[in-house]
C-alpha beads as a LAMMPS data file, in Angstrom:
LAMMPS data file: protein, C-alpha beads

427 atoms
426 bonds

1 atom types
1 bond types

-500.0 500.0 xlo xhi
-500.0 500.0 ylo yhi
-500.0 500.0 zlo zhi

Masses

1 110.0

Atoms # bond

1 1 1 385.460 -250.346 -229.362
2 1 1 387.007 -247.282 -230.993
3 1 1 389.984 -245.665 -229.306
4 1 1 391.746 -242.473 -230.249
5 1 1 395.142 -241.045 -229.377
6 1 1 394.967 -238.358 -226.733
7 1 1 397.823 -236.187 -225.592
8 1 1 397.822 -235.270 -221.908
9 1 1 400.821 -232.982 -222.283
10 1 1 400.461 -229.609 -220.588
11 1 1 401.292 -227.754 -223.797
12 1 1 399.230 -229.813 -226.279
13 1 1 397.351 -227.810 -228.897
14 1 1 393.650 -227.343 -228.185
15 1 1 391.605 -229.759 -230.252
16 1 1 389.322 -228.627 -233.068
17 1 1 385.614 -229.160 -232.336
18 1 1 382.873 -229.812 -234.910
19 1 1 379.089 -230.271 -235.027
20 1 1 378.009 -233.525 -236.684
21 1 1 374.343 -233.968 -235.741
22 1 1 371.371 -231.755 -234.834
23 1 1 367.779 -232.168 -233.697
24 1 1 364.967 -229.869 -232.583
25 1 1 361.469 -229.812 -231.084
26 1 1 360.052 -226.278 -231.424
27 1 1 356.810 -224.312 -231.813
28 1 1 357.515 -224.420 -235.565
29 1 1 357.873 -228.178 -235.887
30 1 1 358.709 -231.544 -234.372
31 1 1 362.013 -231.843 -236.267
32 1 1 364.875 -229.605 -237.304
33 1 1 363.942 -229.954 -240.987
34 1 1 360.392 -228.735 -240.336
35 1 1 361.572 -225.927 -238.054
36 1 1 364.166 -224.748 -240.591
37 1 1 361.652 -224.794 -243.453
38 1 1 359.190 -222.680 -241.470
39 1 1 361.936 -220.228 -240.435
40 1 1 362.994 -219.665 -244.039
41 1 1 359.338 -219.148 -245.002
42 1 1 359.045 -216.440 -242.332
43 1 1 356.255 -218.254 -240.493
44 1 1 355.465 -217.663 -236.817
45 1 1 354.987 -220.432 -234.259
46 1 1 353.183 -218.106 -231.837
47 1 1 349.479 -218.487 -231.040
48 1 1 347.003 -218.255 -228.176
49 1 1 347.800 -220.519 -225.219
50 1 1 345.705 -223.693 -225.400
51 1 1 346.664 -225.395 -222.120
52 1 1 345.122 -223.178 -219.458
53 1 1 342.752 -220.265 -218.932
54 1 1 344.584 -216.976 -219.587
55 1 1 341.662 -214.638 -218.868
56 1 1 343.388 -213.183 -215.759
57 1 1 346.541 -212.332 -217.731
58 1 1 347.454 -209.370 -219.905
59 1 1 349.244 -211.763 -222.303
60 1 1 347.298 -214.726 -223.657
61 1 1 349.725 -216.233 -226.205
62 1 1 353.030 -218.117 -226.395
63 1 1 354.994 -220.517 -228.581
64 1 1 353.627 -223.904 -227.552
65 1 1 355.028 -227.154 -228.935
66 1 1 351.980 -228.643 -230.642
67 1 1 350.998 -232.231 -231.544
68 1 1 353.915 -233.659 -229.575
69 1 1 353.309 -237.307 -228.571
70 1 1 356.116 -238.562 -226.323
71 1 1 355.124 -242.143 -227.189
72 1 1 356.658 -241.535 -230.625
73 1 1 360.070 -241.220 -228.945
74 1 1 359.909 -243.434 -225.837
75 1 1 357.892 -246.099 -224.080
76 1 1 354.468 -244.736 -223.093
77 1 1 354.827 -245.851 -219.460
78 1 1 358.238 -244.169 -219.227
79 1 1 356.887 -241.004 -220.863
80 1 1 354.268 -240.676 -218.109
81 1 1 357.096 -240.562 -215.549
82 1 1 359.075 -237.819 -217.308
83 1 1 358.577 -234.058 -217.125
84 1 1 357.866 -232.476 -220.541
85 1 1 361.238 -230.685 -220.500
86 1 1 362.980 -234.088 -220.321
87 1 1 360.665 -235.501 -223.000
88 1 1 361.546 -232.637 -225.381
89 1 1 365.277 -233.062 -224.726
90 1 1 365.122 -236.826 -225.275
91 1 1 363.151 -236.431 -228.519
92 1 1 365.568 -233.819 -229.903
93 1 1 368.517 -236.016 -228.861
94 1 1 367.145 -238.997 -230.787
95 1 1 366.955 -236.863 -233.926
96 1 1 370.481 -235.479 -233.399
97 1 1 371.999 -238.938 -232.776
98 1 1 370.336 -240.345 -235.910
99 1 1 371.442 -237.284 -237.891
100 1 1 375.054 -237.733 -236.740
101 1 1 374.986 -241.435 -237.666
102 1 1 376.849 -242.246 -234.471
103 1 1 376.713 -245.705 -232.865
104 1 1 377.422 -245.351 -229.147
105 1 1 377.775 -249.131 -228.731
106 1 1 381.186 -248.941 -230.449
107 1 1 382.352 -245.849 -228.548
108 1 1 384.239 -245.755 -225.251
109 1 1 381.347 -244.695 -222.945
110 1 1 383.730 -242.829 -220.622
111 1 1 384.648 -240.530 -223.538
112 1 1 381.070 -239.449 -224.365
113 1 1 379.339 -236.823 -222.214
114 1 1 376.126 -234.809 -222.002
115 1 1 375.434 -231.168 -221.126
116 1 1 371.860 -229.918 -221.423
117 1 1 371.077 -226.407 -220.233
118 1 1 367.730 -225.209 -218.923
119 1 1 366.501 -222.116 -217.162
120 1 1 363.589 -223.583 -215.214
121 1 1 363.833 -227.383 -215.568
122 1 1 361.095 -229.780 -214.489
123 1 1 358.671 -227.238 -213.109
124 1 1 355.500 -228.892 -214.402
125 1 1 356.198 -231.974 -212.277
126 1 1 356.840 -229.796 -209.230
127 1 1 353.603 -227.849 -209.651
128 1 1 351.486 -230.954 -210.296
129 1 1 352.818 -232.579 -207.143
130 1 1 352.327 -229.430 -205.108
131 1 1 348.656 -229.499 -206.135
132 1 1 348.424 -233.201 -205.205
133 1 1 349.983 -232.512 -201.788
134 1 1 347.519 -229.673 -201.168
135 1 1 344.409 -231.579 -202.239
136 1 1 345.168 -235.251 -201.496
137 1 1 347.917 -235.120 -198.874
138 1 1 351.704 -235.375 -198.742
139 1 1 351.688 -239.190 -198.942
140 1 1 350.304 -238.961 -202.487
141 1 1 353.301 -237.059 -203.916
142 1 1 354.929 -238.955 -206.780
143 1 1 358.207 -240.816 -206.161
144 1 1 359.280 -239.474 -209.560
145 1 1 358.910 -235.808 -208.576
146 1 1 362.476 -235.179 -207.397
147 1 1 364.245 -236.784 -210.406
148 1 1 361.898 -234.805 -212.669
149 1 1 362.285 -231.378 -211.101
150 1 1 366.108 -231.260 -211.077
151 1 1 367.661 -229.110 -213.795
152 1 1 370.279 -231.799 -214.536
153 1 1 367.682 -234.535 -215.105
154 1 1 367.580 -234.231 -218.913
155 1 1 371.362 -234.755 -219.095
156 1 1 371.126 -237.670 -216.662
157 1 1 368.274 -239.335 -218.562
158 1 1 370.077 -239.024 -221.914
159 1 1 373.199 -240.639 -220.414
160 1 1 371.107 -243.540 -219.091
161 1 1 369.357 -243.925 -222.464
162 1 1 372.678 -244.326 -224.343
163 1 1 374.903 -245.710 -221.521
164 1 1 377.277 -242.713 -221.584
165 1 1 379.726 -242.365 -218.689
166 1 1 381.542 -239.134 -219.612
167 1 1 381.178 -235.611 -218.176
168 1 1 377.518 -234.966 -217.425
169 1 1 375.799 -231.887 -216.032
170 1 1 373.406 -229.036 -216.654
171 1 1 374.349 -225.417 -217.155
172 1 1 371.986 -222.764 -215.828
173 1 1 372.402 -219.132 -216.869
174 1 1 368.755 -218.131 -217.362
175 1 1 368.062 -217.308 -221.027
176 1 1 371.737 -217.883 -221.879
177 1 1 371.666 -221.519 -220.654
178 1 1 371.544 -223.164 -224.094
179 1 1 374.519 -221.133 -225.308
180 1 1 376.432 -221.663 -222.064
181 1 1 375.884 -225.431 -222.351
182 1 1 377.095 -225.447 -225.961
183 1 1 380.136 -223.358 -225.079
184 1 1 381.073 -225.464 -222.069
185 1 1 380.866 -228.626 -224.214
186 1 1 383.181 -226.947 -226.747
187 1 1 385.710 -226.181 -223.990
188 1 1 385.473 -229.719 -222.615
189 1 1 386.197 -231.246 -226.023
190 1 1 388.889 -228.688 -226.772
191 1 1 390.849 -229.621 -223.678
192 1 1 390.561 -233.367 -224.389
193 1 1 388.190 -234.490 -221.609
194 1 1 385.819 -236.223 -224.047
195 1 1 385.633 -237.244 -227.713
196 1 1 381.890 -236.667 -228.162
197 1 1 379.334 -234.473 -226.358
198 1 1 375.557 -234.441 -226.608
199 1 1 374.748 -230.799 -225.929
200 1 1 371.902 -228.321 -226.040
201 1 1 369.007 -226.879 -224.085
202 1 1 365.400 -227.633 -223.204
203 1 1 362.477 -225.830 -221.611
204 1 1 358.815 -226.554 -220.855
205 1 1 357.758 -223.568 -218.767
206 1 1 354.467 -222.486 -220.353
207 1 1 352.586 -222.944 -217.088
208 1 1 350.270 -220.414 -215.416
209 1 1 352.598 -219.237 -212.651
210 1 1 355.587 -218.613 -214.962
211 1 1 353.563 -216.819 -217.626
212 1 1 351.959 -214.779 -214.812
213 1 1 355.380 -213.951 -213.362
214 1 1 356.704 -212.588 -216.658
215 1 1 353.344 -210.859 -217.247
216 1 1 353.422 -209.053 -213.870
217 1 1 357.006 -207.913 -214.597
218 1 1 355.746 -206.283 -217.789
219 1 1 358.271 -208.282 -219.838
220 1 1 355.839 -209.880 -222.301
221 1 1 354.275 -208.507 -225.462
222 1 1 350.564 -207.834 -224.993
223 1 1 349.550 -207.960 -228.679
224 1 1 346.740 -210.438 -228.018
225 1 1 344.923 -209.509 -231.223
226 1 1 347.943 -210.575 -233.324
227 1 1 350.065 -213.311 -231.683
228 1 1 351.987 -214.088 -234.895
229 1 1 352.925 -210.405 -235.203
230 1 1 353.673 -209.901 -231.512
231 1 1 357.437 -210.488 -231.395
232 1 1 358.977 -207.448 -233.145
233 1 1 362.730 -207.362 -232.567
234 1 1 364.401 -204.025 -233.414
235 1 1 361.041 -202.510 -234.382
236 1 1 359.961 -199.164 -232.969
237 1 1 356.605 -200.696 -231.982
238 1 1 358.020 -203.641 -230.007
239 1 1 356.397 -204.182 -226.630
240 1 1 358.080 -207.218 -225.064
241 1 1 359.201 -210.783 -225.626
242 1 1 357.111 -213.887 -226.347
243 1 1 357.585 -217.014 -224.222
244 1 1 358.001 -220.359 -225.922
245 1 1 359.280 -223.868 -225.270
246 1 1 361.068 -226.820 -226.833
247 1 1 364.533 -228.275 -227.170
248 1 1 367.509 -228.285 -229.514
249 1 1 370.363 -230.780 -229.269
250 1 1 373.690 -231.077 -231.102
251 1 1 376.333 -233.767 -231.357
252 1 1 379.732 -232.107 -230.946
253 1 1 382.938 -234.065 -231.487
254 1 1 386.636 -233.484 -231.713
255 1 1 387.609 -233.139 -235.355
256 1 1 389.869 -236.198 -235.178
257 1 1 387.039 -238.346 -233.790
258 1 1 384.540 -237.131 -236.401
259 1 1 386.985 -237.726 -239.248
260 1 1 387.983 -241.157 -237.936
261 1 1 384.376 -242.318 -238.204
262 1 1 383.718 -240.538 -241.503
263 1 1 381.089 -238.189 -240.096
264 1 1 379.444 -235.378 -242.069
265 1 1 380.447 -232.048 -240.503
266 1 1 378.010 -229.111 -240.402
267 1 1 380.326 -226.500 -238.903
268 1 1 383.301 -225.982 -236.621
269 1 1 382.959 -224.368 -233.179
270 1 1 385.664 -221.721 -232.767
271 1 1 384.725 -219.396 -229.910
272 1 1 382.809 -219.091 -226.665
273 1 1 382.465 -216.181 -224.288
274 1 1 380.724 -215.832 -220.941
275 1 1 380.284 -212.836 -218.661
276 1 1 378.131 -211.058 -216.074
277 1 1 376.646 -207.566 -216.221
278 1 1 376.795 -207.321 -212.397
279 1 1 374.131 -204.644 -212.777
280 1 1 370.452 -205.698 -212.556
281 1 1 368.489 -208.917 -212.037
282 1 1 366.089 -208.064 -214.867
283 1 1 367.521 -205.351 -217.141
284 1 1 370.622 -205.403 -219.371
285 1 1 373.491 -203.044 -218.555
286 1 1 372.741 -199.673 -220.189
287 1 1 375.991 -199.662 -222.185
288 1 1 375.856 -203.394 -222.942
289 1 1 378.940 -203.999 -220.795
290 1 1 378.461 -207.751 -220.248
291 1 1 377.399 -208.376 -223.850
292 1 1 380.566 -206.640 -225.059
293 1 1 382.741 -208.706 -222.697
294 1 1 381.184 -212.011 -223.808
295 1 1 381.516 -211.230 -227.536
296 1 1 385.138 -210.126 -227.067
297 1 1 385.974 -213.322 -225.181
298 1 1 384.472 -215.455 -227.969
299 1 1 386.407 -213.454 -230.578
300 1 1 389.646 -213.820 -228.594
301 1 1 389.312 -217.615 -228.811
302 1 1 388.299 -217.445 -232.491
303 1 1 391.574 -215.571 -233.120
304 1 1 393.407 -218.800 -232.168
305 1 1 391.814 -220.282 -235.307
306 1 1 392.843 -217.308 -237.450
307 1 1 389.418 -215.594 -237.371
308 1 1 389.255 -211.815 -236.915
309 1 1 386.276 -209.625 -235.901
310 1 1 385.926 -208.403 -239.498
311 1 1 385.458 -212.037 -240.631
312 1 1 382.069 -212.328 -238.868
313 1 1 379.394 -212.685 -241.588
314 1 1 376.231 -213.333 -239.557
315 1 1 374.991 -212.747 -236.015
316 1 1 371.988 -214.550 -234.586
317 1 1 370.936 -211.781 -232.211
318 1 1 369.494 -212.320 -228.762
319 1 1 366.853 -209.968 -230.222
320 1 1 364.083 -210.379 -227.661
321 1 1 361.950 -207.387 -228.778
322 1 1 362.090 -205.783 -225.343
323 1 1 362.591 -202.005 -225.214
324 1 1 366.007 -202.266 -223.533
325 1 1 367.586 -205.393 -225.011
326 1 1 367.442 -204.495 -228.690
327 1 1 369.066 -201.083 -228.255
328 1 1 371.800 -202.300 -225.903
329 1 1 372.567 -205.345 -228.080
330 1 1 372.858 -203.113 -231.159
331 1 1 375.162 -200.786 -229.203
332 1 1 377.282 -203.716 -228.021
333 1 1 377.676 -205.149 -231.537
334 1 1 378.871 -201.752 -232.785
335 1 1 381.279 -201.438 -229.861
336 1 1 382.809 -204.850 -230.587
337 1 1 382.867 -204.811 -234.405
338 1 1 383.255 -201.106 -235.103
339 1 1 382.411 -200.086 -238.680
340 1 1 382.182 -203.759 -239.669
341 1 1 378.927 -203.953 -237.666
342 1 1 377.202 -202.291 -240.629
343 1 1 378.434 -205.037 -242.999
344 1 1 377.277 -207.958 -240.859
345 1 1 373.945 -209.627 -241.538
346 1 1 371.916 -210.082 -238.357
347 1 1 368.580 -211.684 -237.596
348 1 1 366.440 -212.498 -234.592
349 1 1 364.795 -215.871 -235.120
350 1 1 362.866 -215.257 -231.874
351 1 1 360.543 -213.202 -234.096
352 1 1 359.222 -216.582 -235.314
353 1 1 360.146 -219.111 -232.620
354 1 1 359.496 -216.942 -229.585
355 1 1 361.933 -217.172 -226.676
356 1 1 362.715 -220.763 -225.653
357 1 1 364.319 -219.421 -222.436
358 1 1 366.948 -222.056 -221.479
359 1 1 366.564 -223.682 -224.910
360 1 1 366.953 -220.469 -226.922
361 1 1 370.736 -220.429 -227.240
362 1 1 370.806 -224.057 -228.354
363 1 1 368.304 -223.660 -231.200
364 1 1 370.047 -220.441 -232.239
365 1 1 373.431 -222.212 -232.386
366 1 1 371.804 -224.901 -234.540
367 1 1 370.384 -222.163 -236.791
368 1 1 373.889 -220.698 -237.217
369 1 1 375.167 -224.108 -238.344
370 1 1 372.300 -224.352 -240.850
371 1 1 373.022 -220.826 -242.146
372 1 1 376.631 -221.857 -242.845
373 1 1 375.560 -225.127 -244.456
374 1 1 372.690 -223.753 -246.583
375 1 1 373.915 -220.237 -247.416
376 1 1 370.609 -218.616 -246.487
377 1 1 369.714 -216.392 -243.529
378 1 1 366.312 -216.645 -241.811
379 1 1 364.600 -213.262 -241.511
380 1 1 363.560 -211.058 -238.623
381 1 1 359.822 -211.013 -239.265
382 1 1 357.487 -208.249 -238.016
383 1 1 360.227 -205.632 -238.544
384 1 1 358.111 -203.056 -240.391
385 1 1 359.109 -199.867 -238.589
386 1 1 362.799 -199.979 -237.579
387 1 1 363.818 -198.249 -234.355
388 1 1 366.247 -195.443 -235.347
389 1 1 368.550 -196.573 -232.504
390 1 1 368.657 -200.056 -234.069
391 1 1 370.269 -199.197 -237.399
392 1 1 372.065 -202.402 -238.443
393 1 1 371.058 -204.961 -241.100
394 1 1 368.581 -207.248 -239.309
395 1 1 367.443 -209.145 -242.454
396 1 1 363.888 -207.768 -242.275
397 1 1 360.813 -209.778 -243.294
398 1 1 362.278 -212.239 -245.840
399 1 1 365.135 -214.761 -245.843
400 1 1 368.251 -213.734 -247.788
401 1 1 370.803 -215.864 -249.592
402 1 1 374.325 -215.143 -248.371
403 1 1 377.744 -216.771 -248.380
404 1 1 378.328 -217.183 -244.630
405 1 1 381.609 -218.579 -243.320
406 1 1 381.681 -217.229 -239.734
407 1 1 378.749 -216.789 -237.326
408 1 1 378.262 -215.436 -233.830
409 1 1 375.216 -216.095 -231.630
410 1 1 374.289 -213.932 -228.624
411 1 1 372.332 -214.916 -225.515
412 1 1 371.683 -212.640 -222.542
413 1 1 369.726 -213.737 -219.458
414 1 1 368.058 -212.407 -216.329
415 1 1 370.590 -211.939 -213.561
416 1 1 372.977 -210.376 -216.072
417 1 1 374.220 -213.654 -217.556
418 1 1 375.722 -213.377 -221.052
419 1 1 377.028 -216.042 -223.425
420 1 1 378.205 -216.004 -227.045
421 1 1 379.240 -218.850 -229.320
422 1 1 381.019 -218.705 -232.679
423 1 1 380.962 -221.195 -235.575
424 1 1 382.721 -221.279 -238.931
425 1 1 382.524 -223.274 -242.129
426 1 1 384.567 -226.439 -241.732
427 1 1 387.494 -226.793 -244.084

Bonds

1 1 1 2
2 1 2 3
3 1 3 4
4 1 4 5
5 1 5 6
6 1 6 7
7 1 7 8
8 1 8 9
9 1 9 10
10 1 10 11
11 1 11 12
12 1 12 13
13 1 13 14
14 1 14 15
15 1 15 16
16 1 16 17
17 1 17 18
18 1 18 19
19 1 19 20
20 1 20 21
21 1 21 22
22 1 22 23
23 1 23 24
24 1 24 25
25 1 25 26
26 1 26 27
27 1 27 28
28 1 28 29
29 1 29 30
30 1 30 31
31 1 31 32
32 1 32 33
33 1 33 34
34 1 34 35
35 1 35 36
36 1 36 37
37 1 37 38
38 1 38 39
39 1 39 40
40 1 40 41
41 1 41 42
42 1 42 43
43 1 43 44
44 1 44 45
45 1 45 46
46 1 46 47
47 1 47 48
48 1 48 49
49 1 49 50
50 1 50 51
51 1 51 52
52 1 52 53
53 1 53 54
54 1 54 55
55 1 55 56
56 1 56 57
57 1 57 58
58 1 58 59
59 1 59 60
60 1 60 61
61 1 61 62
62 1 62 63
63 1 63 64
64 1 64 65
65 1 65 66
66 1 66 67
67 1 67 68
68 1 68 69
69 1 69 70
70 1 70 71
71 1 71 72
72 1 72 73
73 1 73 74
74 1 74 75
75 1 75 76
76 1 76 77
77 1 77 78
78 1 78 79
79 1 79 80
80 1 80 81
81 1 81 82
82 1 82 83
83 1 83 84
84 1 84 85
85 1 85 86
86 1 86 87
87 1 87 88
88 1 88 89
89 1 89 90
90 1 90 91
91 1 91 92
92 1 92 93
93 1 93 94
94 1 94 95
95 1 95 96
96 1 96 97
97 1 97 98
98 1 98 99
99 1 99 100
100 1 100 101
101 1 101 102
102 1 102 103
103 1 103 104
104 1 104 105
105 1 105 106
106 1 106 107
107 1 107 108
108 1 108 109
109 1 109 110
110 1 110 111
111 1 111 112
112 1 112 113
113 1 113 114
114 1 114 115
115 1 115 116
116 1 116 117
117 1 117 118
118 1 118 119
119 1 119 120
120 1 120 121
121 1 121 122
122 1 122 123
123 1 123 124
124 1 124 125
125 1 125 126
126 1 126 127
127 1 127 128
128 1 128 129
129 1 129 130
130 1 130 131
131 1 131 132
132 1 132 133
133 1 133 134
134 1 134 135
135 1 135 136
136 1 136 137
137 1 137 138
138 1 138 139
139 1 139 140
140 1 140 141
141 1 141 142
142 1 142 143
143 1 143 144
144 1 144 145
145 1 145 146
146 1 146 147
147 1 147 148
148 1 148 149
149 1 149 150
150 1 150 151
151 1 151 152
152 1 152 153
153 1 153 154
154 1 154 155
155 1 155 156
156 1 156 157
157 1 157 158
158 1 158 159
159 1 159 160
160 1 160 161
161 1 161 162
162 1 162 163
163 1 163 164
164 1 164 165
165 1 165 166
166 1 166 167
167 1 167 168
168 1 168 169
169 1 169 170
170 1 170 171
171 1 171 172
172 1 172 173
173 1 173 174
174 1 174 175
175 1 175 176
176 1 176 177
177 1 177 178
178 1 178 179
179 1 179 180
180 1 180 181
181 1 181 182
182 1 182 183
183 1 183 184
184 1 184 185
185 1 185 186
186 1 186 187
187 1 187 188
188 1 188 189
189 1 189 190
190 1 190 191
191 1 191 192
192 1 192 193
193 1 193 194
194 1 194 195
195 1 195 196
196 1 196 197
197 1 197 198
198 1 198 199
199 1 199 200
200 1 200 201
201 1 201 202
202 1 202 203
203 1 203 204
204 1 204 205
205 1 205 206
206 1 206 207
207 1 207 208
208 1 208 209
209 1 209 210
210 1 210 211
211 1 211 212
212 1 212 213
213 1 213 214
214 1 214 215
215 1 215 216
216 1 216 217
217 1 217 218
218 1 218 219
219 1 219 220
220 1 220 221
221 1 221 222
222 1 222 223
223 1 223 224
224 1 224 225
225 1 225 226
226 1 226 227
227 1 227 228
228 1 228 229
229 1 229 230
230 1 230 231
231 1 231 232
232 1 232 233
233 1 233 234
234 1 234 235
235 1 235 236
236 1 236 237
237 1 237 238
238 1 238 239
239 1 239 240
240 1 240 241
241 1 241 242
242 1 242 243
243 1 243 244
244 1 244 245
245 1 245 246
246 1 246 247
247 1 247 248
248 1 248 249
249 1 249 250
250 1 250 251
251 1 251 252
252 1 252 253
253 1 253 254
254 1 254 255
255 1 255 256
256 1 256 257
257 1 257 258
258 1 258 259
259 1 259 260
260 1 260 261
261 1 261 262
262 1 262 263
263 1 263 264
264 1 264 265
265 1 265 266
266 1 266 267
267 1 267 268
268 1 268 269
269 1 269 270
270 1 270 271
271 1 271 272
272 1 272 273
273 1 273 274
274 1 274 275
275 1 275 276
276 1 276 277
277 1 277 278
278 1 278 279
279 1 279 280
280 1 280 281
281 1 281 282
282 1 282 283
283 1 283 284
284 1 284 285
285 1 285 286
286 1 286 287
287 1 287 288
288 1 288 289
289 1 289 290
290 1 290 291
291 1 291 292
292 1 292 293
293 1 293 294
294 1 294 295
295 1 295 296
296 1 296 297
297 1 297 298
298 1 298 299
299 1 299 300
300 1 300 301
301 1 301 302
302 1 302 303
303 1 303 304
304 1 304 305
305 1 305 306
306 1 306 307
307 1 307 308
308 1 308 309
309 1 309 310
310 1 310 311
311 1 311 312
312 1 312 313
313 1 313 314
314 1 314 315
315 1 315 316
316 1 316 317
317 1 317 318
318 1 318 319
319 1 319 320
320 1 320 321
321 1 321 322
322 1 322 323
323 1 323 324
324 1 324 325
325 1 325 326
326 1 326 327
327 1 327 328
328 1 328 329
329 1 329 330
330 1 330 331
331 1 331 332
332 1 332 333
333 1 333 334
334 1 334 335
335 1 335 336
336 1 336 337
337 1 337 338
338 1 338 339
339 1 339 340
340 1 340 341
341 1 341 342
342 1 342 343
343 1 343 344
344 1 344 345
345 1 345 346
346 1 346 347
347 1 347 348
348 1 348 349
349 1 349 350
350 1 350 351
351 1 351 352
352 1 352 353
353 1 353 354
354 1 354 355
355 1 355 356
356 1 356 357
357 1 357 358
358 1 358 359
359 1 359 360
360 1 360 361
361 1 361 362
362 1 362 363
363 1 363 364
364 1 364 365
365 1 365 366
366 1 366 367
367 1 367 368
368 1 368 369
369 1 369 370
370 1 370 371
371 1 371 372
372 1 372 373
373 1 373 374
374 1 374 375
375 1 375 376
376 1 376 377
377 1 377 378
378 1 378 379
379 1 379 380
380 1 380 381
381 1 381 382
382 1 382 383
383 1 383 384
384 1 384 385
385 1 385 386
386 1 386 387
387 1 387 388
388 1 388 389
389 1 389 390
390 1 390 391
391 1 391 392
392 1 392 393
393 1 393 394
394 1 394 395
395 1 395 396
396 1 396 397
397 1 397 398
398 1 398 399
399 1 399 400
400 1 400 401
401 1 401 402
402 1 402 403
403 1 403 404
404 1 404 405
405 1 405 406
406 1 406 407
407 1 407 408
408 1 408 409
409 1 409 410
410 1 410 411
411 1 411 412
412 1 412 413
413 1 413 414
414 1 414 415
415 1 415 416
416 1 416 417
417 1 417 418
418 1 418 419
419 1 419 420
420 1 420 421
421 1 421 422
422 1 422 423
423 1 423 424
424 1 424 425
425 1 425 426
426 1 426 427
C-alpha cells in the first residue's frame, strides 16, 4: 500500500493539483479520443431525437449518445439495474482510470474520493417506475428505483466499483454542476483531504418531459430542418440551446502523489470560482454580475500560483447560443480581463456537443486540458454571422493551432449558479 507524507499544520502550503486521466461518453463518440477528433474536425453530434415521438414539440432534435452498449463496460445484469446516467458515468470512469494508469488496489482507499455532478440525475428510472405504478400498481415499482434516482448515485456506484472510501458526494448547480464538481475536488485535494479524486459530471435527461419543459420555456433552438447547424453560439441568428447527454470524468491527484507513481500529467488545476446571480431562476444577470464574480474568484486563486489575468490564453465559453447568455458572457469576460479580452482565444464546444447540462462543465474542463496538451483549439461551428455585441475571438468555424498555457472554463446554470475552473500547462 502506498503512503504519502501529509502535513496537517494549520499554515501548510496548499497542495498542487494535476489531471492524470480522462474519459468521455458524448454525442460525438464513445471515448475521449473519438470525441476530441470530431471536435477538431468541426463535426456536430446533434440530430433528430430517435427515442420518442417529438411530433407535439417545437424542437425535435438533441445530442443523443448513440450506439452505447452498457454491457461493454459492466455486467449485463447489473447494467439493467442502473439508470443511464450512472451507466455513462461508470463507462467514462473506466476510460479515465485506464488512461491514468492508476491501480487502486495499491492505494489507501480512505485517501481516494469521488465527486460526480449532475443536474437531473436518475430521472429515467423515476419516470419508468411512475408509469409502472400508474399502469400495474404500486407493488410493481422496482426496488432499484431509489438508488437509481438519487443524484449522488453515480459517485456511490463508482466508489463501490473500485472500493474507494474517501470523500464521496454529488454537486448540483444545474448546468454548472460538472464545473462545480471539478472545482470542489480541486479544493479537497488542495487542502489535503485526499490524494486522488475521480471527478466529473453525467447526464441522461433526453426524455419527453424534460425536452418538453425546456421547449415550453422557449429555451431550445427550433431549427428542425438543420439540427447540425442549430447551435449557433455568438451568432446573430442564434435561437436557443441544444440539449444533449453523456459524461466526462477526470482523475485528479495531488502533484506529489502523481509524481510518486510516475503518472503522465495533462495539466495543473490552478483556480476555481463559484457564485450566485441572485437575480432570476432562468435568465442570467443583465450585467453578468455572477459570471464576473466567479471568474474573479478563480483568478484570485490562480494568482497564488503566479498566474495573472493577462496570462489567460483560452476560454471555453459557456456559449449556449441563447439570446441572453452569449451577450452577458461576452460582457463579463471584458469586465474581468479588460483589453486582454480581445487577445484571448475563445470557443464554445457546445456548438458541436450540444449542452450536456450537468455534464457540460466536466467535458469542457477535459477539453481545456486537451487544448493545453495538443496546442489546438476546437472551433465554434455555425458562427457565420457574428452578433455585433459579441465581438471577441470565438475561433469561428475551424480549429486553430495555438500555444496555450493557461485556460479558463465558464459554466452558468438555471437558478443563477455560476462556476469557473482554470488549468495551466504543468511544469
